[in-house]
MARTITOR-145723 format. One record per residue (C-alpha): residue in three letters; x, y negated, z. Coordinates in steps of 0.2 Angstrom, whole numbers, plus 5000, padded with zeros to 4 digits. Example, Ala and Ser with C-alpha at 12.3 -4.5 7.8 and 13.67 -1.06 7.14 Angstrom:
2
ALA506250225039
SER506850055036
This chain:
81
MET523048655738
ALA523548825739
THR522948965731
THR521849085741
PRO521749275740
GLU520049265734
GLN520649145719
LEU522049255715
GLN520749415714
ILE519649315702
TYR521049255691
ILE521649435690
GLN519849495685
ASP519649365673
GLY521249395665
MET521149585662
GLN519949725664
CYS520049795682
ASP519149935690
HIS519649875708
VAL520649725713
GLU521149695732
VAL522149535736
ARG522849485754
GLY524049345758
ASP524349175766
GLY524349045751
HIS526049075745
HIS526549275747
PHE525149385741
GLU524949565740
ALA523749655728
VAL523049835724
ILE522549825706
VAL521749975697
SER521549965678
ALA521450085663
LEU522549975655
PHE524050045665
SER523750215658
GLY525350275650
LYS526450125656
ASN527850125669
LYS527750015684
VAL528749865676
GLN527549875661
GLN526049885672
HIS526649735681
GLN526949645665
VAL525049665660
VAL524649565677
TYR525849435675
LYS525249405656
ALA523449405664
LEU523949275677
GLY525049165663
ASP525649005670
ARG524949015687
MET526349145692
ARG527548985689
GLU526448855696
GLU525248935709
ILE526049085714
HIS527649105723
ALA527649285727
LEU526549425723
SER526949615728
MET525849725718
GLN525249915719
THR524749945701
LEU523750115699
THR522650205684
PRO520850255690
GLU521550435691
ASP522850385703
TRP521650275713
ALA520450425714
ALA521750555719
ARG522350425733
GLN520450415738
HIS520350595744
């Protein structure tokens, strides 16, 4: 059974501290917006590694493609204005 965007959102929220998570997708390809203080002081590659670690084996077994926008709470707040 394919992973749903809602399931992926729960996986991310359960695996790491997040202020905001949005996930869209078709069960194979997903797009996520993830806001977390854990991203502060990290470059984009390091931010994505935090998410991959939170998802663990699901990245190999269930999720075939994940495009991410990773933002700190400060970046997210600036984007909302």
